[in-house]
C-alpha positions in Angstrom: 80.4 124.2 89.6 84.2 124.7 89.3 86.9 122.4 90.2 90.6 121.6 89.8 90.6 119.0 87.1 93.4 116.6 86.2 93.3 115.4 82.5 96.8 114.1 82.3 99.1 112.8 85.0 102.1 114.8 83.7 100.3 118.1 83.9 99.0 120.2 86.9 95.2 120.5 87.4 93.4 123.2 85.6 90.5 125.3 87.0 87.5 124.3 84.9 83.8 123.8 85.0 82.9 120.3 86.1 79.7 118.4 86.8 78.6 118.5 90.4 78.8 115.0 92.0 75.7 113.1 93.2 75.3 111.6 96.6 74.5 107.9 96.8 73.0 106.4 100.0 71.5 107.9 103.1 74.8 108.8 104.7 76.1 110.9 101.9 75.4 114.6 101.3 76.5 117.2 98.7 78.4 119.8 100.8 80.0 123.2 100.1 83.8 122.9 100.3 85.4 125.6 102.5 89.0 124.4 102.4 91.1 121.6 101.0 94.8 121.0 101.7 97.4 120.6 99.0 99.3 117.7 100.7 102.1 115.5 99.2 99.5 112.8 99.2 97.3 114.9 96.9 100.2 115.6 94.6 100.8 111.8 94.2 97.1 111.3 93.7 97.1 113.8 90.9 100.2 112.5 89.1 99.1 108.8 89.4 102.0 107.7 91.5 100.2 106.9 94.8 99.7 103.2 95.5 95.9 103.6 95.5 95.8 105.2 92.1 93.4 103.6 89.7 94.7 105.4 86.6 91.3 106.9 85.8 91.0 110.3 84.3 89.7 113.0 84.5 89.9 113.4 88.2 89.4 116.1 90.8 92.2 115.8 93.4 91.9 116.3 97.1 91.6 113.6 99.8 90.2 115.6 102.7 89.0 119.0 103.7 86.5 121.2 105.5 83.0 121.6 104.3 79.6 123.0 105.3 76.9 120.4 105.0 73.2 121.2 104.1 72.3 121.5 107.7 74.7 124.3 108.2 77.3 122.3 110.2 81.0 122.6 109.5 82.7 119.3 109.2 86.2 117.9 108.6 85.9 115.0 106.1 87.9 112.2 104.6 87.2 111.0 101.1 87.3 107.4 99.9 89.5 106.7 96.9 87.6 108.6 94.2 88.0 110.6 91.1 85.7 113.3 92.6 88.0 114.9 95.3 87.8 117.9 97.6 89.3 120.5 95.3 86.0 121.8 94.0 83.1 124.1 94.9 81.3 121.1 96.2 82.0 117.4 97.0 80.1 114.5 98.3 80.7 113.9 102.1 80.0 110.6 103.7 78.9 111.6 107.2 80.4 108.4 108.6 83.8 109.6 107.5 83.5 113.1 108.9 83.4 114.9 112.2 81.7 118.0 113.4 84.4 120.6 114.1 84.8 122.3 117.5 83.5 125.9 117.8 86.2 128.3 116.8 87.9 126.0 114.3 89.7 127.8 111.5 88.8 125.8 108.2 92.2 126.8 106.7 94.2 125.6 109.7 92.2 122.4 110.0 92.6 121.6 106.3 96.3 122.4 106.4 97.2 120.4 109.6 94.9 117.4 109.9 96.4 115.3 107.1 100.1 115.7 107.9 99.5 115.6 111.7 97.3 112.5 111.3 100.3 110.5 109.9 102.1 110.6 113.2 99.1 110.8 115.5 97.5 107.6 114.0 100.9 105.8 114.0 101.4 106.5 117.7 97.8 105.8 118.7 96.9 102.9 116.4 99.9 101.1 115.0 102.0 100.5 118.1 101.7 100.5 121.8 103.1 103.9 122.5 103.4 104.9 126.2 104.0 108.4 127.7 107.6 108.9 128.6 109.0 106.8 125.7 111.5 108.4 123.4 110.9 109.0 119.7 113.2 109.5 116.7 111.8 111.2 113.7 113.5 110.6 110.3 112.7 113.4 107.9 111.9 115.8 110.8 112.6 118.9 108.6 109.7 118.2 106.3 106.2 119.5 107.0 104.8 116.2 108.3 108.1 115.6 110.2 107.8 119.0 112.0 104.3 118.3 113.0 105.3 114.8 114.2 107.6 116.5 116.7 104.7 118.4 118.1 102.4 115.4 118.0 104.9 113.2 119.8 105.3 115.8 122.6 101.6 116.4 122.8 101.0 112.6 123.3 103.6 112.5 126.1 106.9 111.5 124.6 109.7 111.9 127.1 112.3 112.7 124.5 112.0 113.6 120.8 115.0 113.4 118.4 114.7 115.1 115.0 116.9 113.9 112.2 117.3 115.5 108.8 119.8 116.9 106.2 119.4 120.7 106.3 121.3 122.3 109.2 119.3 125.5 109.3 116.0 123.6 109.4 117.3 121.2 112.0 118.3 124.1 114.2 114.7 125.4 114.1 113.3 122.1 115.4 114.1 122.8 119.0 111.5 125.6 118.9 108.9 123.0 118.0 109.8 120.7 120.9 112.7 118.6 119.7 115.1 117.8 122.6 117.9 116.7 120.2 118.6 117.3 116.6 121.0 115.3 114.5 122.1 115.0 110.9 121.2 111.8 109.0 124.7 111.0 108.0 127.3 109.3 110.1 127.5 107.6 113.5 126.2 110.7 115.2 122.6 109.6 114.6 123.3 106.1 116.0 124.8 107.5 119.1 122.1 110.1 119.7 119.2 107.6 119.1 120.8 104.4 120.4 118.1 103.7 123.0 115.0 105.2 121.4 111.7 103.3 121.8 110.0 104.4 118.6 111.1 105.6 115.1 108.7 107.5 112.9 110.2 107.2 109.4 109.1 109.6 106.7 112.1 108.8 104.4 112.6 105.1 103.7 115.2 104.2 101.0 118.9 104.4 101.6 118.6 106.8 104.6 116.5 104.3 106.5 119.0 101.5 105.8 121.8 103.6 107.2 119.8 104.9 110.2 118.6 101.4 111.1 122.0 100.0 110.9 123.4 102.8 113.1 120.8 102.6 115.7 121.0 98.8 116.1 124.8 98.9 116.2 124.9 101.5 119.0 122.0 100.0 121.0 122.9 99.6 124.7 120.4 96.9 125.3 119.4 95.1 122.2 116.6 93.3 124.0 114.9 96.7 124.6 111.8 96.8 122.2 112.2 99.2 119.2 109.1 100.0 117.1 110.1 101.3 113.6 107.0 102.8 111.9 107.3 103.4 108.1 105.1 106.3 107.2 106.5 108.0 104.1 108.9 107.4 101.3 110.4 110.8 100.5 113.8 109.2 99.9 112.8 106.1 98.1 110.1 103.5 97.7 112.3 100.5 98.5 114.9 99.8 101.1 117.4 96.9 101.3 117.2 96.2 105.1 120.1 94.1 106.3 118.8 90.9 107.8 121.1 91.4 110.8 119.3 94.5 111.8 116.1 92.5 112.3 117.9 89.6 114.1 120.4 91.5 116.2 117.8 93.6 118.1 114.2 93.4 119.3 113.0 95.4 116.4 109.5 95.4 115.0 109.0 97.0 111.6 105.4 98.2 110.7 103.8 100.5 108.2 101.2 103.1 109.0 98.9 104.5 106.3 95.8 104.0 104.2 94.9 100.3 104.5 97.1 99.3 107.4 94.8 101.3 109.7 91.1 100.7 109.3 89.1 103.7 108.3 86.9 103.4 111.5 90.1 103.7 113.6 91.3 106.8 111.8 87.8 108.4 112.1 87.8 107.6 115.8 91.0 109.7 116.2 89.8 112.8 114.3 87.8 114.6 117.0 90.8 114.6 119.4 93.2 115.7 116.8 90.9 118.5 115.5 90.5 119.7 119.1 94.2 119.7 119.6 94.7 121.8 116.4 91.9 124.2 117.3 93.4 124.6 120.8 96.7 125.7 119.3 98.5 122.5 120.0 100.1 122.3 116.6 100.8 125.7 115.0 101.0 125.4 111.2 102.2 127.9 108.6 99.2 127.8 106.2 98.4 130.0 103.3 94.9 130.1 101.6 95.0 130.2 97.8 91.9 130.7 95.6 90.8 127.5 93.9 91.0 129.4 90.6 94.8 129.7 91.1 95.3 126.0 91.5 97.8 125.8 88.6 100.1 128.4 90.2 99.7 126.7 93.6 100.8 123.4 92.1 104.1 124.9 91.0 104.8 126.4 94.4 107.2 124.0 96.1 109.6 126.4 97.7 107.6 128.5 100.2 107.6 125.9 102.9 104.0 126.9 103.7 101.0 124.5 103.7 98.9 125.6 100.8 95.1 125.3 101.2 92.7 125.8 98.3 89.6 127.8 99.0 86.7 128.1 96.5 
């Protein structure tokens, strides 16, 4: 079979022949891959920077996708940490980590949207006690996952969604996705706009998080009002010097949401509802299918703003 193969962490994958993987155990099957999304998580897997990286090479990247199993059923699947990922003609699917997709599902749309939408969906459904009507601030709302987070928060019943980011043109477009308020990251404007939010979904971390947390806490009308700050991504930095006063001066809980902090069984339990929402048009995503053979060119495409999906 053919696959995208990483042989060095400082080079993009190459389209090469690669041995087909072998299922182990009664719940695993060798499935034909239909679509695999090129997510930021996949890029960090392929360059060895993700916190789950084992450093083993060669590896086939890809953490999830859509496949047809030997019984002819189309499934969305999640892979364990493995060097045999989804960006190949075939991969091993653990049926316990997959769901049967609803009729009418578009494999490319599912592969493009499930991973980025899952970050906010799981955070709101599994990491905190989110209630319909609560207000949500999204840091990094102009990114792909951030834009989907706006739609997910609205879909799950948020009363108000505030999108924060750095690019004015992209910020202005967020209202079309459901954002009630958009605000730049810099200055007191963010603190004033988001003073009384109930939830923050943070895709940035680093210095922007320190500034935003300080601003929100400083402007809070009622510091006894619970505030759940959920750290999801680290686009602006892998560490943040959180002032101790921010944690003492307000009723603030800081949690992370990601692989490890949410059990796999809980993530899998959310997949059917999320897939149904995507199939039903709840979260439009700008996706582009790219032949697996063009993986090297796709890897270099970082400016289109589209979600790239590799298809064998």
